One Martini backbone bead per residue (centre of mass of N, CA, C, O) as a GRO file, in nm:
protein
   92
    1MET     BB    1  -0.208   1.410   0.121
    2HIS     BB    2  -0.496   1.196   0.179
    3GLN     BB    3  -0.850   1.217   0.210
    4SER     BB    4  -1.068   0.924   0.266
    5GLY     BB    5  -1.286   1.008   0.455
    6ARG     BB    6  -1.151   0.849   0.748
    7ILE     BB    7  -0.874   0.851   0.590
    8LEU     BB    8  -0.532   0.927   0.614
    9VAL     BB    9  -0.287   0.948   0.348
   10ASP     BB   10   0.080   0.901   0.391
   11PRO     BB   11   0.134   0.902   0.109
   12GLU     BB   12  -0.068   0.915  -0.163
   13GLU     BB   13   0.196   0.835  -0.333
   14VAL     BB   14   0.376   0.548  -0.434
   15VAL     BB   15   0.725   0.479  -0.514
   16ILE     BB   16   0.849   0.172  -0.671
   17GLU     BB   17   1.177   0.090  -0.729
   18GLY     BB   18   1.381  -0.178  -0.857
   19ILE     BB   19   1.224  -0.412  -0.943
   20GLU     BB   20   1.277  -0.763  -0.916
   21VAL     BB   21   1.240  -1.090  -0.906
   22GLU     BB   22   1.477  -1.099  -0.658
   23ASN     BB   23   1.379  -0.776  -0.574
   24PRO     BB   24   1.204  -0.666  -0.339
   25GLU     BB   25   1.002  -0.372  -0.247
   26THR     BB   26   0.964  -0.119   0.011
   27ALA     BB   27   0.695   0.078   0.157
   28GLU     BB   28   0.562   0.355   0.333
   29VAL     BB   29   0.245   0.413   0.509
   30THR     BB   30   0.026   0.653   0.655
   31LEU     BB   31  -0.247   0.591   0.878
   32THR     BB   32  -0.540   0.795   0.968
   33ASN     BB   33  -0.789   0.853   1.201
   34VAL     BB   34  -1.032   1.126   1.144
   35SER     BB   35  -1.246   1.028   1.324
   36LYS     BB   36  -1.478   0.955   1.600
   37ASP     BB   37  -1.427   0.657   1.521
   38PRO     BB   38  -1.378   0.343   1.517
   39LEU     BB   39  -1.168   0.128   1.304
   40SER     BB   40  -1.216  -0.147   1.072
   41PHE     BB   41  -0.983  -0.304   0.837
   42SER     BB   42  -0.885  -0.396   0.497
   43ILE     BB   43  -0.607  -0.475   0.283
   44LYS     BB   44  -0.633  -0.523  -0.078
   45PRO     BB   45  -0.512  -0.614  -0.356
   46GLY     BB   46  -0.538  -0.670  -0.661
   47PRO     BB   47  -0.516  -0.850  -0.929
   48THR     BB   48  -0.232  -1.010  -1.088
   49ILE     BB   49  -0.006  -1.154  -1.319
   50ASP     BB   50   0.323  -1.024  -1.256
   51ARG     BB   51   0.246  -0.949  -0.946
   52SER     BB   52   0.304  -0.866  -0.596
   53TYR     BB   53   0.149  -0.804  -0.275
   54GLU     BB   54   0.244  -0.692   0.056
   55ILE     BB   55   0.058  -0.627   0.358
   56LYS     BB   56   0.178  -0.458   0.663
   57PRO     BB   57  -0.078  -0.461   0.792
   58ALA     BB   58  -0.402  -0.583   0.672
   59HIS     BB   59  -0.527  -0.566   0.964
   60LEU     BB   60  -0.727  -0.306   1.114
   61SER     BB   61  -0.722  -0.086   1.419
   62LEU     BB   62  -0.863   0.240   1.492
   63SER     BB   63  -0.859   0.500   1.666
   64PRO     BB   64  -0.919   0.803   1.723
   65LYS     BB   65  -0.633   0.961   1.579
   66GLU     BB   66  -0.493   0.716   1.485
   67SER     BB   67  -0.175   0.569   1.383
   68ILE     BB   68  -0.020   0.391   1.104
   69VAL     BB   69   0.234   0.182   0.968
   70ILE     BB   70   0.269   0.057   0.653
   71GLN     BB   71   0.365  -0.217   0.434
   72ILE     BB   72   0.476  -0.229   0.092
   73THR     BB   73   0.530  -0.518  -0.109
   74ALA     BB   74   0.703  -0.568  -0.415
   75SER     BB   75   0.665  -0.819  -0.684
   76LEU     BB   76   0.806  -1.007  -0.925
   77LEU     BB   77   0.723  -1.301  -1.138
   78ARG     BB   78   0.846  -1.152  -1.396
   79LYS     BB   79   1.007  -1.045  -1.647
   80HIS     BB   80   1.099  -0.732  -1.795
   81LYS     BB   81   1.153  -0.500  -1.989
   82ALA     BB   82   1.353  -0.258  -2.031
   83GLY     BB   83   1.187   0.047  -1.918
   84TRP     BB   84   0.948  -0.046  -1.775
   85THR     BB   85   0.632   0.063  -1.650
   86ILE     BB   86   0.447   0.024  -1.340
   87ARG     BB   87   0.098   0.074  -1.255
   88ASP     BB   88  -0.066   0.095  -0.943
   89VAL     BB   89  -0.367   0.050  -0.740
   90ILE     BB   90  -0.446   0.110  -0.391
   91HIS     BB   91  -0.728   0.080  -0.209
   92ILE     BB   92  -0.858   0.231   0.118
   0.00000   0.00000   0.00000
């Protein structure tokens, strides 16, 4: 778990393996509003050349102490050499 300001992110780091051009993979992350105020925000991954990310839901509103599970789906737009590892960071 990682607390960044007003949001608790669990797990802090998500590993998505086995992604291929025709085989997107999805991971789940729980976000919790740990502040005393309601929060509204959007989550957008940065631009990439050879992969894409879809986040559902991407626009969120959380009451104090409320949690929600989001899904992050990763897709490759072109093939990579066998054994390559890609690491990206999505900031919330």
